[in-house]
C-alpha positions in Angstrom: 1.2 58.3 28.2 -1.8 60.2 26.9 -5.7 60.1 27.5 -6.9 60.8 24.0 -5.2 62.2 20.4 -2.6 65.0 21.7 -4.3 65.1 25.3 -1.6 64.4 28.3 -3.4 63.2 31.1 -3.0 65.1 34.4 -0.7 64.5 37.4 -4.0 63.4 39.3 -4.6 61.0 36.6 -1.1 59.6 37.1 -0.9 59.5 40.7 -4.3 57.3 40.7 -3.0 54.8 37.8 0.6 54.8 39.0 -1.0 53.4 42.1 -2.2 50.3 41.0 0.8 50.4 37.9 4.2 51.3 39.3 5.7 50.6 35.9 3.4 53.7 35.2 5.7 56.2 38.0 8.9 56.0 35.1 6.4 59.1 33.3 6.4 60.9 36.7 10.4 60.4 36.6 10.5 61.8 33.3 8.2 64.5 33.5 9.8 65.9 36.4 13.5 64.8 37.3 15.0 67.6 34.9 13.4 69.8 37.1 13.8 68.6 40.1 17.9 67.9 39.8 17.8 71.5 38.7 17.0 73.2 42.0 18.9 70.6 43.8 22.0 71.7 41.8 21.3 75.2 42.4 21.1 74.1 46.1 24.3 71.9 46.7 27.2 70.7 43.9 26.2 68.5 40.9 27.3 65.2 42.2 24.8 65.4 45.7 22.3 67.0 43.2 22.5 63.5 40.7 22.1 61.4 44.1 19.7 63.4 45.9 17.6 64.3 42.2 17.8 60.3 42.4 16.6 59.7 46.1 14.2 62.3 45.5 12.8 59.9 43.2 13.1 56.6 45.4 11.4 58.0 48.0 8.2 59.2 45.5 8.1 55.9 44.7 8.4 54.2 47.7 5.7 56.7 49.3 3.2 56.8 45.9 0.7 55.2 47.6 0.4 58.4 50.2 0.0 61.0 47.5 -2.8 62.1 48.2 -3.7 64.3 44.6 -6.6 66.3 46.9 -3.9 67.7 48.3 -2.3 69.0 44.8 -0.5 67.9 42.6 3.3 65.9 42.2 5.5 69.2 41.6 5.2 70.2 44.5 5.2 66.6 46.6 8.3 65.7 44.7 9.4 69.3 45.6 9.3 69.6 49.2 10.8 65.8 48.9 14.1 67.0 47.4 13.9 70.0 49.7 13.6 67.6 53.1 16.6 66.1 51.6 18.5 68.3 51.2 18.3 69.4 54.3 19.5 66.5 55.3 22.6 66.7 53.4 23.0 69.5 54.8 22.8 69.0 58.2 25.1 66.2 57.6 27.6 67.7 56.1 27.2 70.1 59.1 27.7 67.2 61.5 31.4 66.0 59.1 33.0 69.7 60.1 31.9 69.5 64.0 33.2 65.9 64.2 36.7 66.7 62.0 36.6 70.2 64.7 36.7 67.8 67.0 39.6 65.4 65.9 42.9 65.9 67.1 45.6 66.8 64.1 47.5 62.8 63.9 50.4 62.4 65.5 53.5 63.0 63.2 55.2 59.0 62.0 58.5 59.4 62.7 61.3 59.5 60.4 59.1 62.1 58.5 62.0 64.9 57.4 61.3 65.3 53.9 57.6 66.7 54.6 56.8 69.8 53.5 56.0 72.8 56.2 52.6 73.4 54.6 51.5 70.1 55.0 52.8 69.8 58.4 51.0 73.3 59.6 47.7 72.0 57.0 47.5 69.2 59.1 48.1 70.4 62.4 45.4 73.2 61.5 42.6 70.6 60.0 40.8 70.3 63.5 40.5 74.5 63.7 39.8 75.3 60.0 37.1 72.4 60.3 35.7 74.3 63.3 35.6 77.1 60.8 34.1 76.2 58.4 31.2 75.0 60.5 30.7 78.4 61.4 29.9 79.6 58.3 26.9 80.5 56.7 25.9 77.4 53.8 26.3 80.2 51.0 30.0 81.2 52.7 30.9 78.2 52.9 29.7 77.5 49.4 31.8 80.3 48.4 35.4 79.9 50.5 34.8 75.9 49.4 34.5 75.9 45.3 37.5 79.2 45.0 40.0 77.2 47.6 39.0 73.5 46.9 37.6 74.5 43.2 40.4 76.8 41.9 37.4 78.9 40.8 37.5 82.4 39.9 35.0 84.7 40.8 33.0 84.9 37.6 33.1 81.0 38.1 31.7 80.7 41.3 28.9 83.1 40.4 27.9 81.1 37.8 27.6 77.3 39.5 25.7 78.6 42.4 23.6 80.9 40.0 24.5 84.4 41.9 26.7 87.9 40.7 30.1 88.1 41.4 29.1 90.8 43.9 27.5 89.1 45.6 30.8 85.9 45.4 32.7 88.5 46.5 31.1 89.8 49.6 30.2 86.1 50.6 33.9 85.7 50.7 34.5 88.7 52.3 32.4 87.6 55.4 33.6 84.2 55.5 37.5 85.6 55.5 37.2 87.7 58.4 34.8 84.5 60.0 37.7 82.6 59.3 40.2 85.1 60.4 38.7 85.6 64.2 37.9 82.0 64.6 42.0 80.3 63.1 44.5 81.2 65.9 47.2 82.4 63.3 49.7 81.6 65.8 49.2 78.2 64.8 49.0 78.9 61.1 52.6 81.1 61.2 54.6 78.4 63.5 
């Protein structure tokens, strides 16, 4: 959509028109989705980024009639929505870890003689580990989970989070110290 030959419609013009013609909101999506996705992906994992970027535009579309072009352009408005959704996602994740920490270990069912010792230990440690993970900062938790669950190297973690390998190492070191302080070593070793 252009205002004239070779002229791009400004955000203010677009905002004024998409209130009357909701189909024009696809231009907002096309113009800003990639930027919003990359911003969210820099703060969360790729799957969450995809969902939150999509939710950002759903929220913006739902509230398009409340957008005031006098207060600013579409770009910061969309980033503000995305930032709020990222924060909500992080609070939900932290609540999840705290809830896991409150759970006791599942009782062992009889007749499981073939259980591997590490599996039993992991099951017994789940609440304590979840509680320990909840004590970490988001950055530390991201690094620990990428190394432990994703089996990523320091360089891969650095690339995934957009930080230096040295920062990965220092976050991992701080996280290990915190985890060691929180986790009961006697429970780990039996």
